C-alpha positions in Angstrom: 13.5 -31.6 21.2 14.0 -30.2 17.9 15.8 -26.9 18.3 15.9 -23.1 16.6 18.5 -21.3 18.0 17.7 -17.6 17.6 20.6 -15.2 17.3 20.0 -10.9 16.6 22.5 -7.7 16.6 21.4 -4.2 16.7 22.1 -2.3 13.8 23.8 0.1 16.4 26.0 -2.7 17.3 26.9 -3.9 14.4 30.5 -3.8 12.9 30.0 -2.6 9.5 33.2 -3.3 8.4 32.5 -7.3 8.4 30.0 -9.0 6.3 29.2 -11.0 9.6 29.4 -9.0 12.9 31.9 -11.0 15.6 29.0 -10.5 18.2 27.1 -12.8 15.9 29.8 -15.4 15.9 29.7 -14.8 19.6 26.2 -15.2 20.2 26.6 -18.7 17.9 29.4 -20.3 19.3 27.8 -19.5 22.9 24.3 -21.2 21.6 26.3 -24.2 20.4 28.3 -25.0 23.2 25.0 -24.9 25.2 22.8 -27.1 23.0 25.9 -29.5 22.7 26.0 -29.5 26.6 23.0 -30.6 27.1 23.2 -32.9 24.2 19.9 -30.8 22.0 19.3 -31.8 18.4 19.4 -28.5 16.6 17.3 -28.4 13.2 18.0 -24.7 12.2 19.9 -21.3 13.3 18.3 -17.7 12.6 20.2 -14.9 12.4 18.7 -11.4 12.4 22.1 -9.0 11.7 21.2 -5.6 12.0 17.6 -5.4 13.3 16.4 -3.3 15.8 14.5 -5.6 19.0 11.7 -3.0 18.9 10.7 -4.5 15.9 9.0 -7.9 15.4 8.8 -7.7 11.8 12.2 -9.1 11.1 12.9 -11.6 8.1 14.5 -14.7 9.8 12.4 -14.0 13.1 9.2 -14.2 10.7 10.5 -17.1 9.4 11.0 -19.1 12.6 7.5 -18.5 13.6 6.6 -20.0 10.3 8.6 -23.1 10.9 6.9 -23.0 14.5 3.2 -23.3 12.9 4.3 -25.7 10.4 5.7 -28.3 13.5 9.3 -28.1 12.1 10.7 -26.7 15.6 9.4 -26.8 19.2 12.4 -25.8 21.2 13.9 -21.8 21.0 17.0 -20.8 22.7 17.9 -17.1 22.7 21.6 -16.2 24.7 19.3 -13.5 26.6 15.9 -12.1 26.6 16.8 -9.1 24.6 17.7 -11.0 21.9 14.1 -12.4 21.3 13.1 -8.7 21.5 12.9 -5.4 23.0 9.2 -4.1 22.9 7.5 -5.2 26.2 3.8 -6.1 25.3 4.7 -8.1 22.4 7.8 -10.0 24.2 5.3 -10.9 26.7 2.7 -12.2 24.1 5.2 -14.9 22.4 6.4 -15.7 25.8 3.5 -15.9 28.0 0.9 -17.0 24.8 2.2 -18.1 21.5 4.7 -20.4 22.6 2.9 -22.1 25.4 0.0 -21.8 22.9 2.2 -23.9 19.8 4.0 -26.2 22.9 6.9 -24.8 22.1 9.8 -24.8 24.8 11.8 -21.5 25.1 15.2 -21.4 27.0 17.0 -17.9 27.7 20.4 -18.7 28.5 21.8 -16.0 30.6 18.8 -15.1 32.4 18.4 -18.8 33.4 15.0 -19.3 32.2 13.5 -22.5 31.0 9.7 -22.7 29.9 9.6 -26.3 30.8 11.0 -25.8 34.1 9.8 -22.1 35.4 7.1 -21.5 33.4 5.4 -19.2 36.4 8.9 -17.2 36.8 7.5 -14.0 37.7 10.8 -11.7 36.9 9.9 -12.4 33.3 7.3 -9.5 32.8 9.8 -7.3 34.6 12.9 -7.9 32.7 10.9 -7.4 29.5 10.2 -3.9 31.0 13.6 -3.1 31.8 14.9 -4.3 28.0 11.8 -1.9 26.7 13.1 0.9 29.1 16.8 0.3 27.7 15.4 0.8 24.5 14.1 3.9 24.9 17.4 4.9 26.6 19.7 3.9 23.6 17.3 5.7 21.4 17.6 8.9 23.4 21.3 9.0 23.7 21.7 8.0 20.0 19.5 10.8 19.0 21.5 13.1 21.0 24.9 12.0 19.7 23.3 12.3 16.1 22.1 15.8 17.0 25.7 16.6 18.4 27.5 15.9 15.3 24.8 17.6 13.2 25.6 20.7 15.2 29.0 20.3 14.5 28.2 20.0 11.0 29.3 16.3 10.9 27.3 14.5 8.3 25.1 11.6 9.3 23.2 10.4 6.6 23.2 7.0 4.6 23.7 8.5 1.1 24.9 11.9 0.4 23.2 14.9 -1.2 23.6 14.8 -5.1 26.8 16.1 -6.3 28.6 14.7 -3.5 30.1 11.8 -1.3 31.7 10.5 1.5 35.5 11.3 1.9 36.5 7.8 1.8 38.7 8.2 5.1 35.9 10.2 6.9 32.1 9.1 6.5 30.9 12.5 8.1 32.9 14.7 5.6 31.7 15.0 2.2 33.4 16.1 -0.7 32.3 16.9 -3.9 31.5 14.0 -6.6 33.1 15.2 -10.3 30.6 14.3 -12.4 27.2 15.0 -10.8 28.8 18.0 -9.4 28.7 19.4 -13.5 25.5 18.7 -13.4 24.7 20.5 -10.5 26.8 23.4 -11.4 24.6 23.4 -15.1 21.4 23.4 -13.6 22.1 26.5 -11.6 23.6 28.3 -14.7 20.9 27.2 -16.9 18.0 28.8 -14.2 19.5 32.1 -13.5 20.7 32.6 -17.5 16.8 32.3 -18.2 15.6 28.7 -18.7 12.9 27.8 -16.1 12.9 24.5 -14.3 11.0 22.3 -16.6 12.8 23.6 -19.6 15.9 22.2 -17.6 14.3 18.8 -16.6 13.3 18.2 -20.6 16.9 18.7 -21.8 18.9 16.5 -18.8 16.2 13.9 -19.9 17.1 14.4 -23.1 20.7 14.5 -23.3 20.2 10.8 -21.1 21.4 12.5 -17.8 20.9 9.7 -14.8 18.2 11.3 -12.3 19.5 11.6 -8.7 18.1 8.5 -7.4 19.1 6.8 -10.8 22.6 7.5 -10.1 22.9 6.2 -6.5 21.3 3.2 -7.4 23.5 2.4 -10.2 26.0 2.9 -8.0 25.0 -0.1 -6.0 24.3 -2.0 -8.9 20.1 -2.0 -9.1 18.2 -0.5 -12.0 15.0 1.8 -11.7 12.0 1.4 -13.9 12.1 5.5 -15.1 14.6 7.5 -15.6 12.9 10.9 -16.5 14.1 14.6 -14.6 11.1 16.3 -12.8 10.8 20.4 -12.3 10.8 19.6 -8.5 13.8 17.7 -8.7 15.3 20.8 -10.2 13.8 23.1 -7.6 15.1 20.6 -4.8 18.8 21.2 -6.2 18.1 25.5 -6.9 17.4 25.8 -2.9 19.2 23.4 -1.3 22.2 25.7 0.7 24.7 21.9 0.7 25.7 23.3 -2.8 27.5 26.3 -0.9 29.1 24.5 1.7 26.8 24.4 4.1 25.3 21.6 5.6 21.6 21.2 6.2 20.0 18.3 8.2 17.5 17.2 10.4 14.9 17.7 8.0 13.1 14.8 9.3 12.8 12.4 12.3 11.4 9.0 13.6 8.0 9.5 15.5 9.2 7.9 18.3 11.7 4.9 19.3 9.5 2.4 18.4 7.8 3.8 15.5 10.1 4.3 12.7 7.6 6.1 10.2 9.4 9.8 9.8 8.0 13.3 9.9 9.1 16.2 8.7 10.5 19.3 10.8 9.6 22.8 10.6 12.7 24.5 8.8 13.7 26.9 11.5 14.3 23.6 13.3 16.6 22.4 10.5 20.2 21.9 11.6 22.2 24.5 9.4 25.8 24.4 9.5 28.0 26.9 7.2 31.2 26.1 5.6 31.7 22.3 6.5 33.1 21.4 2.9 34.3 22.4 -0.3 30.9 24.5 -2.1 30.1 23.1 -6.0 28.8 26.5 -6.9 29.4 30.5 -5.3 26.9 31.9 -3.0 26.6 34.9 -5.7 24.9 32.5 -8.3 22.9 30.6 -5.6 21.3 33.4 -4.0 20.5 35.1 -7.8 18.7 31.6 -8.0 16.6 32.5 -4.9 15.8 35.7 -5.9 14.3 34.7 -9.5 12.4 31.7 -7.5 11.3 33.9 -5.1 9.8 36.1 -8.2 8.7 33.5 -10.2 4.8 33.5 -9.3 3.3 32.1 -13.0 2.5 29.2 -11.7 0.7 29.9 -8.8 -2.1 31.9 -10.4 -3.4 29.0 -12.2 -4.6 27.2 -8.7 -7.9 29.9 -9.4 -8.8 27.2 -12.5 -11.5 24.7 -11.1 -10.0 22.1 -13.3 -7.1 22.1 -11.7 -6.2 18.5 -9.9 -9.0 16.9 -11.7 -7.6 16.4 -15.4 -5.7 13.3 -16.0 -4.0 11.9 -18.8 -5.5 8.7 -20.0 -2.1 7.2 -21.3 0.1 7.8 -18.4 -2.1 8.9 -15.9 -0.2 11.8 -14.5 -2.9 15.2 -14.1 -2.7 17.5 -16.7 -0.9 21.0 -16.1 -2.2 24.4 -16.9 -0.1 26.7 -19.6 -1.1 30.6 -20.4 -0.6 32.4 -23.3 0.5 35.9 -24.2 -3.5 36.4 -24.4 -4.8 35.0 -21.4 -5.6 32.1 -22.2 -5.1 28.9 -20.5 -4.6 25.2 -22.2 -4.0 22.1 -20.4 -1.4 19.9 -21.5 0.5 16.5 -20.0 2.9 17.2 -17.7 5.0 14.0 -19.0 4.6 15.1 -22.5 6.1 18.7 -21.7 9.0 17.6 -19.8 10.1 14.6 -22.3 8.5 15.9 -25.8 7.5 12.5 -27.3 9.6 10.6 -25.3 7.0 9.6 -22.9 3.4 10.8 -24.1 1.2 12.7 -26.2 0.6 16.5 -26.2 -3.1 16.2 -25.1 -3.5 20.1 -25.6 -7.1 21.3 -25.2 -8.5 25.2 -24.2 -9.3 25.2 -20.6 -12.2 27.4 -20.9 -14.1 24.8 -23.3 -12.9 21.9 -21.1 -14.5 23.7 -18.1 -17.8 24.8 -20.1 -18.2 21.0 -21.3 -17.7 19.5 -17.3 -19.9 22.0 -16.2 -22.7 21.1 -18.9 -22.5 17.7 -18.4 -22.2 17.5 -14.7 -25.5 19.3 -14.5 -26.9 17.0 -17.1 -26.2 14.6 -15.0 -27.4 15.9 -11.4 -30.4 16.8 -13.4 -31.2 13.0 -14.1 -31.4 12.7 -9.9 -33.4 15.2 -8.8 -35.2 13.5 -6.2 -37.4 14.3 -2.9 -34.5 15.5 -0.6 -36.5 16.3 2.6 -37.7 13.1 2.7 -34.4 11.5 1.8 -32.2 13.6 4.2 -34.8 12.2 7.2 -34.2 8.8 6.6 -30.6 9.5 6.7 -30.8 11.3 9.7 -32.5 8.6 11.6 -29.9 6.0 10.0 -27.0 8.2 10.9 -28.0 8.1 14.1 -28.7 4.6 14.7 -25.1 3.9 12.9 -23.8 6.3 15.6 -25.5 4.5 18.7 -23.5 1.3 17.4 -20.3 2.5 17.0 -20.6 4.3 20.6 -22.0 0.7 22.2 -19.3 -1.2 20.2 -16.6 1.0 22.0 -18.1 0.9 25.5 -18.1 -3.3 25.0 -14.3 -3.1 23.5 -13.3 -0.6 26.8 -15.0 -3.3 29.1 -13.2 -6.2 27.4 -9.7 -4.9 27.7 -10.7 -4.0 31.1 -11.1 -7.6 31.8 -7.6 -8.5 29.9 -6.1 -6.6 33.0 -8.0 -8.2 35.3 -7.0 -11.3 33.8 -3.3 -10.5 33.2 -3.4 -9.5 37.1 -4.9 -13.1 38.0 -2.4 -14.9 36.0 0.4 -13.3 37.3 -0.7 -13.8 40.7 -1.0 -17.9 40.1 -5.0 -17.6 40.2 -5.4 -18.7 36.8 -3.0 -21.6 35.0 -1.6 -20.9 32.1 -4.3 -22.7 30.2 -6.9 -21.0 31.7 -5.5 -17.7 30.9 -4.6 -18.5 27.3 -8.2 -20.2 26.9 -10.1 -16.9 28.6 -7.9 -14.3 26.7 -8.6 -16.0 23.4 -12.1 -15.6 23.7 -11.6 -11.9 24.9 -9.1 -11.4 22.1 -12.0 -12.8 19.6 -14.9 -10.8 21.2 -12.8 -7.4 20.6 -11.9 -8.6 17.0 -15.5 -8.9 16.0 -16.3 -5.6 18.0 -13.5 -4.0 16.3 -14.4 -5.1 12.7 -18.3 -4.6 13.7 -17.0 -0.7 14.3 -15.1 -0.4 11.0 -18.1 -1.8 9.1 -20.8 0.9 10.3 -17.8 3.6 10.1 -17.9 2.7 6.3 -21.9 2.9 6.3 -21.5 6.4 8.1 -19.1 7.7 5.8 -21.7 6.8 2.9 -24.3 8.3 4.7 -22.4 11.8 5.3 -21.5 10.9 1.9 -24.9 11.2 0.8 -25.9 14.3 2.9 -23.1 15.8 1.3 -24.4 14.7 -2.4 -28.0 15.9 -1.8 -27.3 19.3 -0.4 -24.2 19.6 -3.5 -26.9 18.4 -6.2 -29.2 21.2 -4.7 -26.2 24.4 -4.2 -24.8 23.6 -8.0 -28.3 23.5 -10.0 -28.6 26.8 -8.5 -25.2 28.0 -9.5 -24.1 29.5 -12.8 -20.7 28.8 -11.9 -19.9 26.1 -9.4 -16.9 26.5 -7.1 -13.8 24.1 -6.4 -14.7 22.1 -3.6 -18.2 21.2 -5.1 -16.6 20.0 -8.5 -13.9 18.4 -6.3 -16.6 16.4 -3.9 -18.6 15.7 -7.1 -16.1 14.3 -9.9 -13.7 11.7 -9.4 -11.6 12.6 -12.3 -11.7 13.8 -15.8 -9.6 12.2 -18.3 -8.4 13.1 -21.9 -6.6 10.7 -23.9 -4.2 11.3 -27.3 -7.4 12.0 -29.2 -8.2 15.0 -26.9 -11.8 12.4 -26.1 -13.0 13.3 -22.9 -14.3 11.1 -20.4 -15.6 12.2 -16.7 -16.2 10.0 -13.7 -18.5 11.1 -11.3 -18.5 10.0 -7.4 -22.4 10.1 -7.5 -22.8 7.7 -10.4 
């Protein structure tokens, strides 16, 4: 046997004060003693320290699987089932399908399981389910503990908000970080005294003040690829109650204990506790800033412009922003240039009204070139759409039937009606058919989407040619992007070309 020992410890149990947790050392010693007693030849050890058992996308686990595929090892030993993983379906796949298929012996010492001796052990699926339930229960308890800390005003995040740092004696308490707190004070003062957010961002960039993410990265020895302040960063600081001593947390949360993707939480459900730490600014200054923010509706009026969001800078790729003059004329200009003058890009200033006329005239010219018999085309499109829809429906039914067969197959395996080899062979055939049907559905969906787009374009072309001035929806569907270069040359990309 060419043995690989696999060791894992979750983040919740990890002793962060040491480079390698004590539990990792204990697992290693335990497995080495077991291997020595059995006279196994240990080729390699794999250690995932601080990784959840619900996610099988762990670096050392992936390396171990790769080594199995390359024939480097043919035996895996873990302390118990939960070290290999806690997510039930994946665990069952590796133990009952992948390992047997690759002729890999799997040993879980504390569970008294050895695939070479008791490969038909029916207790494996049940222990896997228990481990999965354990993870769910732990997740609930951890979340409950975190929420309790939030409600008490204790800080539970990893990186404190710009202007603060963790107390070296208490990781749940925030203290003022001197240098960035000075920048925060200047942002509030400048805004209340008349400067807008773009001006403040531009001046901070010109002064070469590190942006919040750059400041945090420098603290851990990493270098970002940019260091430009943006107006939205200034707004985030101006609207954050943390700077008046209030702890604001619970803005996002994981979708579930198995899915680490995060979702935003409604503001009314945020955890806000007042007076938990020393404020950087006064409440009076903060509320002055909020009053000015709420009365500042200058930019929202520009959303009525038809080309907002479609016009891009050819050089840097950012969307061009609209600026209004005292005589109510609008100009598009590069936001990167506005924030940083000539430090990062070019002006690109162009009169909006003239640009809109050029774009609409060009659009109508392009559409007139493509005038066709809409009724005939739409009839053909209807037939094509009906056929695609029917094919998708049939493929979905086939997948459901195949999944039911898999369930029956798995039941037959548990009841020893099928051998491991028969189970794997039949399951692979079913999985392959499911894969083919799924790929077919994806291709059909693309065809259906193209078909729907053709319907849209036909009706849009007809509508647009009858309109003196189109609406924003029509333009956004027909135009991919409008690019303006430093010489103010206009390049229009259409979705129908």
